[in-house]
C-alpha positions in Angstrom: 26.0 16.3 20.8 24.1 13.5 21.1 23.8 10.4 18.5 20.1 11.2 18.6 20.5 14.9 18.2 22.8 14.1 15.3 20.0 11.7 12.9 18.2 13.3 10.0 15.3 12.1 10.5 13.9 11.0 14.6 11.1 9.5 15.8 9.1 12.1 18.0 5.4 11.9 19.7 3.7 13.5 16.1 5.9 10.9 13.7 8.8 10.4 12.0 10.7 13.8 12.3 13.5 15.6 10.2 14.9 18.4 12.4 17.0 19.9 9.5 14.2 21.1 7.4 11.3 20.7 10.2 9.2 19.1 8.7 7.2 15.4 9.0 6.5 12.3 7.2 3.7 10.8 7.8 3.0 12.2 11.0 0.0 10.7 13.0 -0.8 13.8 14.7 -1.3 17.6 13.3 1.9 19.5 12.3 2.2 22.7 10.4 4.2 20.8 7.0 4.1 16.8 6.3 5.6 15.2 3.6 3.2 12.5 2.7 4.3 8.4 1.4 0.8 7.7 0.0 -2.7 8.0 0.4 -3.6 4.7 3.0 -5.4 6.2 6.1 -2.4 5.8 8.1 -0.1 7.5 6.2 -2.0 10.3 5.2 -4.2 12.0 8.1 -6.4 15.1 9.0 -5.1 18.1 10.2 -1.6 18.9 8.7 -1.0 22.6 8.5 0.3 21.4 4.6 1.1 18.6 2.9 3.6 17.6 0.2 2.7 14.3 -2.2 3.7 13.4 -5.7 1.7 15.0 -8.0 0.6 11.6 -9.6 -0.6 11.3 -5.8 -2.2 14.3 -5.6 -5.9 12.8 -6.6 -5.5 10.3 -4.4 -5.1 12.8 -1.1 -7.6 15.1 -2.6 -10.3 12.5 -2.4 -9.2 11.0 1.0 -8.4 14.2 2.9 -11.0 17.2 0.7 -9.5 20.6 0.2 -6.5 20.6 2.0 -3.2 22.5 1.7 -1.4 20.9 -1.0 2.4 21.1 -2.4 2.4 18.6 -5.0 6.2 17.7 -6.7 7.5 15.6 -9.5 9.2 12.3 -8.7 12.5 12.7 -8.3 12.7 16.6 -8.2 14.7 17.9 -5.6 13.1 21.2 -3.2 14.4 22.6 0.1 12.9 22.5 3.3 15.1 24.4 5.8 18.6 23.2 5.5 17.7 19.7 4.0 17.1 18.7 0.1 13.9 16.6 -0.2 12.9 14.5 -3.1 10.2 11.4 -4.0 11.2 8.2 -5.6 8.6 5.6 -7.0 7.9 3.3 -4.2 5.7 1.2 -6.3 3.1 0.6 -3.7 0.1 2.5 -5.1 -0.7 5.1 -7.5 1.7 8.0 -6.5 3.5 6.5 -3.6 6.6 7.2 -2.8 10.3 7.3 -0.6 11.9 10.4 1.2 15.0 11.4 0.4 16.5 13.5 2.6 19.9 15.1 2.4 21.9 17.1 4.7 25.9 17.9 4.3 26.2 15.6 2.4 24.5 12.5 4.5 21.6 11.1 2.8 18.5 9.1 4.7 15.7 7.5 2.8 12.1 6.7 4.6 10.5 4.1 2.2 7.1 4.9 3.7 5.3 0.8 2.3 6.8 -0.3 -1.0 6.9 -3.8 -2.9 9.0 -4.7 -6.1 6.8 -6.6 -7.8 5.4 -5.3 -11.1 1.6 -3.8 -10.9 0.2 -2.3 -13.8 -1.3 0.8 -11.6 1.9 2.4 -10.7 5.1 3.4 -11.0 8.1 0.9 -10.4 9.5 0.8 -6.9 13.4 3.0 -7.6 16.1 1.8 -6.0 17.6 5.1 -3.8 21.4 4.8 -2.6 21.5 6.0 1.1 23.4 5.9 4.1 20.2 5.3 6.3 17.7 3.2 5.5 13.9 3.5 7.2 12.0 0.2 5.9 8.5 -0.9 6.5 8.6 -4.7 7.6 4.9 -5.7 7.5 5.6 -8.7 6.0 9.1 -9.0 7.2 9.3 -13.1 8.1 11.0 -15.7 5.7 7.3 -17.3 5.3 6.1 -14.4 3.2 7.3 -14.9 -0.3 4.7 -13.6 -3.2 3.6 -15.6 -6.2 3.1 -14.2 -9.5 0.1 -12.1 -9.4 -0.6 -12.7 -13.0 -1.3 -16.1 -12.1 -3.1 -15.3 -9.0 -5.2 -13.1 -11.3 -6.0 -16.3 -13.6 -7.0 -18.1 -9.9 -9.7 -15.6 -9.4 -11.5 -15.8 -12.6 -11.6 -19.7 -12.2 -12.5 -19.3 -9.0 -15.6 -16.9 -10.3 -16.3 -19.6 -12.8 -16.4 -22.3 -10.4 -19.2 -20.3 -8.2 -21.0 -19.5 -11.6 -21.9 -23.5 -12.0 -22.8 -23.1 -8.5 -25.4 -20.8 -9.0 -22.9 -18.7 -6.7 -21.6 -14.9 -6.6 -17.9 -14.6 -6.0 -17.4 -12.0 -3.4 -14.0 -10.8 -3.3 -13.0 -8.6 -0.4 -9.7 -6.6 -0.8 -8.9 -3.0 0.2 -10.2 -0.3 -1.6 -7.1 1.8 -2.5 -4.7 0.1 -4.2 -5.2 -3.3 -4.0 -8.8 -3.5 -5.7 -7.2 -1.4 -8.8 -4.5 -3.7 -9.4 -6.6 -6.9 -9.2 -8.8 -5.1 -11.6 -5.9 -4.5 -14.1 -4.5 -8.2 -13.6 -7.9 -9.4 -14.3 -7.8 -7.3 -17.5 -5.6 -9.7 -19.1 -7.7 -12.6 -18.5 -11.5 -12.0 -18.9 -13.7 -8.7 -20.0 -16.3 -9.9 -18.4 -17.1 -6.5 -15.7 -16.8 -7.3 -12.3 -19.2 -5.3 -10.2 -18.1 -3.3 -7.0 -19.3 -2.1 -3.7 -19.3 1.9 -3.3 -16.4 2.2 -1.5 -14.1 0.7 -3.7 -16.1 2.0 -7.2 -15.3 5.8 -5.5 -10.8 4.9 -6.1 -11.4 2.8 -9.3 -12.9 6.2 -10.4 -9.7 8.0 -8.8 -7.5 5.7 -10.9 -9.5 5.3 -14.3 -9.2 9.5 -14.0 -5.4 9.2 -13.6 -5.5 6.9 -16.7 -5.3 3.9 -15.2 -6.2 0.4 -17.6 -8.2 -1.5 -15.5 -11.1 -4.2 -16.2 -14.5 -2.9 -16.7 -17.1 -2.3 -13.8 -20.4 -1.8 -12.7 -21.4 -0.6 -8.8 -23.5 -3.4 -7.5 -25.9 -0.2 -6.2 -27.1 0.3 -10.0 -28.4 -3.5 -10.2 -32.1 -4.0 -10.5 -33.3 -5.0 -7.4 -33.9 -8.6 -7.1 -31.1 -9.1 -9.7 -29.4 -12.9 -9.5 -25.8 -12.2 -9.1 -24.7 -15.7 -9.7 -21.9 -15.6 -11.6 -20.9 -12.5 -11.0 -17.4 -11.5 -9.5 -17.9 -8.9 -6.9 -15.2 -6.9 -5.4 -16.2 -5.6 -2.0 -13.8 -4.0 1.2 -13.0 -6.3 3.9 -15.5 -3.9 6.2 -18.1 -5.6 4.0 -17.9 -9.1 5.2 -21.1 -9.8 7.5 -22.7 -6.7 7.1 -26.0 -6.1 5.9 -25.1 -4.9 2.1 -23.8 -8.8 2.0 -28.1 -9.9 2.2 -28.4 -9.2 -1.4 -26.4 -12.4 -2.5 -28.5 -15.2 -1.8 -25.8 -17.9 -2.6 -22.1 -16.8 -2.6 -18.6 -17.5 -1.7 -16.3 -14.9 -0.3 -12.6 -14.7 -1.0 -9.9 -12.3 0.7 -7.2 -10.7 -1.5 -3.9 -9.9 1.2 -0.5 -11.1 1.8 -2.2 -12.7 4.7 -3.4 -15.5 2.9 0.0 -17.0 2.5 -1.2 -18.4 5.7 -3.2 -20.6 5.5 -4.6 -20.8 8.9 -5.6 -17.0 8.7 -8.4 -17.6 6.0 -9.8 -20.8 8.0 -10.2 -18.1 10.9 -11.8 -15.1 9.2 -13.9 -17.6 7.6 -13.3 -17.2 4.0 -13.8 -19.9 0.9 -10.8 -18.8 -0.7 -7.6 -17.1 0.3 -5.5 -15.1 -2.6 -1.8 -14.2 -2.3 -2.2 -10.4 -3.6 -0.3 -8.2 -1.6 1.0 -4.2 -2.1 4.1 -4.6 0.3 7.5 -5.8 -0.5 7.5 -9.8 1.0 10.7 -11.0 2.7 13.3 -11.7 0.0 12.5 -8.0 -1.4 12.7 -6.7 1.8 16.1 -8.1 2.0 17.3 -7.4 -1.2 16.0 -4.0 -1.0 18.3 -2.9 1.9 21.4 -4.5 0.4 20.7 -2.6 -2.9 20.3 0.4 -1.5 23.7 0.2 -0.2 22.8 1.7 3.7 24.9 0.9 6.3 21.9 1.6 9.0 18.6 0.1 8.8 15.4 1.5 10.7 12.9 -1.0 10.8 9.3 0.3 11.1 5.6 -1.5 11.6 5.7 -5.5 11.3 7.3 -7.7 12.0 10.7 -6.0 13.0 12.4 -8.5 14.8 13.1 -10.7 12.0 14.5 -8.5 9.6 16.5 -6.7 12.5 18.2 -10.4 13.4 18.7 -10.9 9.7 20.8 -7.5 8.9 22.9 -7.8 12.2 23.7 -10.8 11.4 24.9 -9.9 7.6 27.0 -6.8 9.9 24.1 -3.8 9.1 23.3 -1.9 11.8 20.0 -2.6 12.2 17.1 -0.6 15.2 13.4 -0.3 14.9 11.3 2.4 15.3 7.4 2.0 17.2 5.4 4.3 14.9 1.4 4.3 14.4 1.3 2.7 10.9 -0.7 -0.1 10.4 -0.1 -3.2 8.2 -1.9 -4.5 4.7 -5.7 -4.2 5.8 
C-alpha cells in the first residue's frame, strides 16, 4: 500500500478528501458530502450534496448559499462518517469557523481551515487540538507579518474618522464583508458610540451577526441617508469591491482606508492608493502560526494557501516533517 493511500486526508481534484469517511473538506468542486470550515466563498461553494457545518456557522452558510441540505454539529461533538470519527473545533477565524478533527484507528489529523489566535469578540476563540498531522493555512506565513493589538487599531480608526471630520471629509474604510467588518464594528464599540454607515453588502452580513447575538457598534445603511447628504465626519464601511465604483461618487470629499493584514507592508497601501492602512487580520500571523503547530504536537505538518515555502523551511529546521498541498483556497481579501 502506498504512503498516499494511507493518509487520512488526501488532495484530490475536488479538494481535500477523507477516504475512510468518504467526504471532502471545503471542496472546490461539487461532491456528495462536504464538511465546511466556514462561510467564506473560497471554502463554502455551491453544488454540494450535503453540507456539514457548525451550528453557529449555519446562519452564515444559509446567507451565502441559500437553501441547501445542511447538517449542523455542536463544537466538539463527535459524529461518524463512514469509518472516521469527525468533530469540529473552534478556529477563531469568523463566526462559526471550525477546524476539522478526523480520527481513524487511533490516528488523528486536523484540518485547520483558516484560523487566528488574537482575541475577537465576534467568535469563539481558537482551540488547540492535539493531533499527529496538522493541515495549516499559511496566508501570512512570513516572519514580517506580526499583528498589533486590534483594540489599539480600533482606537486609530476612531482618531482617523475624527481627523477626517476636521477636514470636512468622510472616512471610508474598506474591509471584507464577512468577519472583518463585524470584528471592526465590535472593537469600535469600545471606543465610540457614533454609528457607522454601511454599504449594502456589508449591512447584510452585519445583520446575520446581530441575529446571532454578537454585540457591535450601531450602524445605518448608506442607502437610507437622504439624497445629497453631507457625509463629512462619518465612518463608512464598505467592501473592497466598492473602491473606484459609482457607489463612491456620493462622497464628495473622502479619505479611503483599508483594514487588512496586507497593510503590514506599507508598499501595499501605496500600490492600492489608500490614504490609510489599518493592520487587522482574521488569519494567524507568523508567531501564531509557528506557536500553533508546536502546540498541536503534530509530527507532520501540511501547509496550504499562502507563503508555504517559508513555514515549511522553518518547521523542517525544527525537525518537523513539513510539506504543502496546492489548494484553491484564497488568502485574505
